[in-house]
C-alpha positions in Angstrom: -5.5 20.8 -0.1 -8.3 18.4 1.4 -7.3 14.7 1.6 -9.5 11.8 2.6 -7.2 9.1 3.9 -8.3 5.5 4.8 -6.5 2.7 6.4 -7.7 -0.9 6.7 -4.4 -2.8 6.2 -3.8 -3.9 9.9 -5.7 -4.3 13.0 -8.0 -1.0 12.5 -10.5 0.7 10.4 -9.7 4.5 9.9 -10.5 7.2 8.0 -9.7 11.2 8.3 -10.1 14.3 6.1 -6.9 16.7 6.3 -7.0 20.3 5.5 -3.4 21.0 4.6 -4.0 24.8 4.2 -5.2 25.0 7.6 -2.8 22.2 9.1 -5.3 20.1 10.8 -7.7 17.2 10.6 -11.1 18.1 10.0 -12.7 15.0 11.1 -11.5 11.5 12.1 -12.5 8.2 13.2 -10.4 5.0 14.1 -11.9 1.6 15.4 -9.6 -1.3 16.5 -10.5 -4.5 14.7 -8.8 -7.4 13.1 -11.8 -8.6 10.9 -14.8 -6.8 9.5 -13.3 -4.1 7.6 -15.5 -4.6 4.8 -18.8 -4.2 6.8 -17.4 -1.3 8.9 -15.6 0.9 6.6 -18.1 2.7 4.1 -20.2 3.8 7.3 -17.3 4.9 9.0 -16.2 7.1 6.0 -19.8 8.3 6.0 -19.7 9.6 9.5 -16.5 11.2 8.9 -17.7 13.2 5.9 -20.9 13.9 7.6 -18.9 15.6 10.6 -16.8 17.6 7.9 -19.7 19.2 6.2 -17.5 18.6 3.0 -19.0 16.9 -0.3 -16.6 14.5 -1.8 -16.4 16.3 -4.8 -14.6 18.9 -2.7 -12.2 16.9 -2.0 -8.6 17.1 -3.6 -7.4 13.9 -3.3 -8.3 10.3 -1.9 -5.7 7.9 -0.2 -5.3 4.5 1.2 -2.6 2.5 2.6 -1.3 0.1 0.2 0.4 -2.5 2.6 2.1 -4.8 3.7 -0.8 -6.0 5.7 -3.8 -8.1 5.5 -4.7 -9.6 2.0 -8.4 -8.7 2.4 -8.2 -5.5 4.6 -6.0 -4.0 1.7 -8.5 -4.6 -1.1 -11.3 -3.2 0.9 -9.5 0.0 1.6 -7.9 0.4 -1.9 -11.4 -0.5 -3.7 -13.4 2.1 -1.4 -10.4 4.7 -2.3 -10.7 4.0 -6.0 -14.3 4.2 -6.0 -14.8 7.6 -4.3 -12.0 8.9 -6.6 -13.6 7.9 -9.5 -17.1 9.1 -8.8 -15.8 12.4 -7.5 -13.3 12.7 -10.4 -10.4 13.4 -8.1 -6.9 11.5 -8.0 -6.4 8.3 -5.8 -2.9 7.6 -4.0 -1.4 5.0 -2.3 0.7 5.2 0.7 2.8 2.1 2.0 2.0 1.0 5.7 5.8 0.7 6.5 6.4 4.5 5.7 3.3 5.3 7.4 4.4 4.1 10.7 7.9 5.6 10.3 6.6 8.9 9.3 5.7 10.4 12.9 9.5 10.1 14.0 11.0 11.0 10.7 8.9 14.4 11.2 10.7 14.8 14.5 13.8 15.3 12.8 15.9 12.8 14.9 19.3 11.4 13.8 18.5 8.0 14.9 17.4 5.6 12.2 13.6 4.3 12.2 12.8 0.7 11.5 9.3 0.0 10.8 8.6 -3.6 11.0 5.0 -5.7 10.6 4.5 -9.4 11.8 4.6 -11.6 8.7 4.1 -14.5 10.8 6.2 -17.7 10.8 9.2 -15.9 12.4 9.1 -13.3 9.5 8.5 -9.8 9.1 8.0 -7.1 6.8 10.4 -4.0 7.4 12.2 -1.3 6.2 15.0 1.0 7.6 15.2 4.8 7.1 17.5 7.4 8.4 16.3 10.2 10.7 15.9 12.4 7.7 13.9 9.7 5.7 16.5 8.4 3.6 16.5 4.7 2.7 18.7 2.4 4.5 17.1 -0.6 3.8 14.1 -0.9 1.3 11.0 -2.5 1.9 11.1 -6.3 2.2 10.1 -9.5 4.1 12.8 -11.6 5.9 13.1 -13.6 8.7 13.4 -11.9 12.1 17.3 -12.8 12.4 17.8 -11.3 8.9 16.0 -8.2 10.0 17.9 -7.6 13.2 20.9 -7.2 10.9 19.6 -3.4 10.6 21.0 -3.0 14.0 24.5 -2.1 12.3 23.0 1.4 11.6 22.9 2.2 15.4 20.2 2.5 18.0 17.2 2.8 16.3 13.5 3.8 17.0 11.5 0.8 16.3 7.8 1.2 15.1 5.0 -1.1 13.9 3.1 -3.9 15.2 6.2 -6.2 15.2 8.4 -3.5 16.8 8.3 -5.6 20.3 9.5 -8.7 18.4 12.6 -7.1 17.0 13.1 -5.3 20.6 12.7 -8.7 22.4 15.6 -10.3 20.1 17.5 -7.4 19.7 21.5 -8.5 19.5 23.2 -8.0 22.8 26.1 -6.6 21.3 24.4 -3.9 19.5 23.1 -0.5 21.0 19.6 -0.8 22.5 16.8 0.8 20.8 16.1 4.3 22.0 12.3 3.9 21.4 9.8 0.8 20.8 6.4 1.7 19.5 4.4 -1.3 19.0 1.2 0.4 17.5 -1.5 -2.0 16.1 -1.8 0.1 13.2 -0.3 3.5 11.7 -1.7 6.9 12.8 -4.4 8.0 10.1 -3.5 11.5 10.3 0.2 10.5 9.0 -1.3 8.6 6.1 -3.2 11.7 5.0 -0.1 13.7 5.3 2.0 11.4 3.5 -0.8 11.3 0.9 -0.8 15.0 0.6 3.0 15.1 -0.1 3.4 12.4 -2.9 3.5 12.6 -6.7 -0.1 10.9 -7.7 1.9 9.4 -10.7 4.4 8.0 -8.5 2.0 6.5 -5.8 -0.6 4.5 -7.3 -3.0 2.8 -5.0 -2.1 -0.7 -5.8 -1.4 -3.5 -3.0 2.2 -3.7 -1.8 2.5 -7.2 -0.9 6.2 -7.8 -0.9 5.3 -11.4 -1.1 2.5 -13.5 -3.0 -0.6 -13.5 -0.9 -1.7 -16.8 0.5 -4.9 -17.0 -1.9 -6.5 -14.9 -4.3 -10.0 -14.8 -6.0 -10.2 -16.3 -9.5 -9.6 -13.5 -12.2 -7.3 -11.4 -10.2 -4.5 -9.5 -12.0 -2.4 -11.9 -14.0 1.0 -10.5 -12.8 0.2 -11.9 -9.3 2.1 -14.9 -8.5 -0.1 -16.2 -5.6 -2.3 -19.5 -6.1 -5.4 -19.3 -8.2 -8.6 -20.0 -5.9 -9.9 -23.6 -6.6 -12.6 -24.2 -9.0 -15.9 -25.7 -7.7 
């Protein structure tokens, strides 16, 4: 299977093409950035695809991170994935940012729990906790940091995500300390691709995972969102 994976959810603009049959990335590129994903993404995808020598129509699946993450960044990546999938007549799938952070550690078959955490600002984090086998201990949610620290009850964890250090710095003194802290600014694009190759397209739609309503949205957005509508001029 050939998978084009895209990530613009956090502080990177990244894409790769994974060949699961050969077990390798054919090409990949990741640029650190907090803003400017909209301008950088399509040229980056073009460079990655040019490096592979593979046509878009030869891909089997297109994937993008669904969040949590930047409201604008998510829309850029997901729009690109859906557009490419539509043009190439291929399925598009979504992978959560929290699971993409956890996947490399789960893939090592460790017994320790894995806590993925993303800074949600205002002393809150988006987080989830999974067992070393990938089983869900705490489902994805947004919570105050103090509430997230209750995950210490599962034992000494591997902390991953851009808020991993926030949790580590406030880890309860009475709890076993984290065995590792990996505060990556963004998930590894290769693991986004591997997760995308494994999911059922019907169960992993390329839709934003906000966990809480975004601060703002453009007028005419999907009606089930609960964020404040844009002001009219």
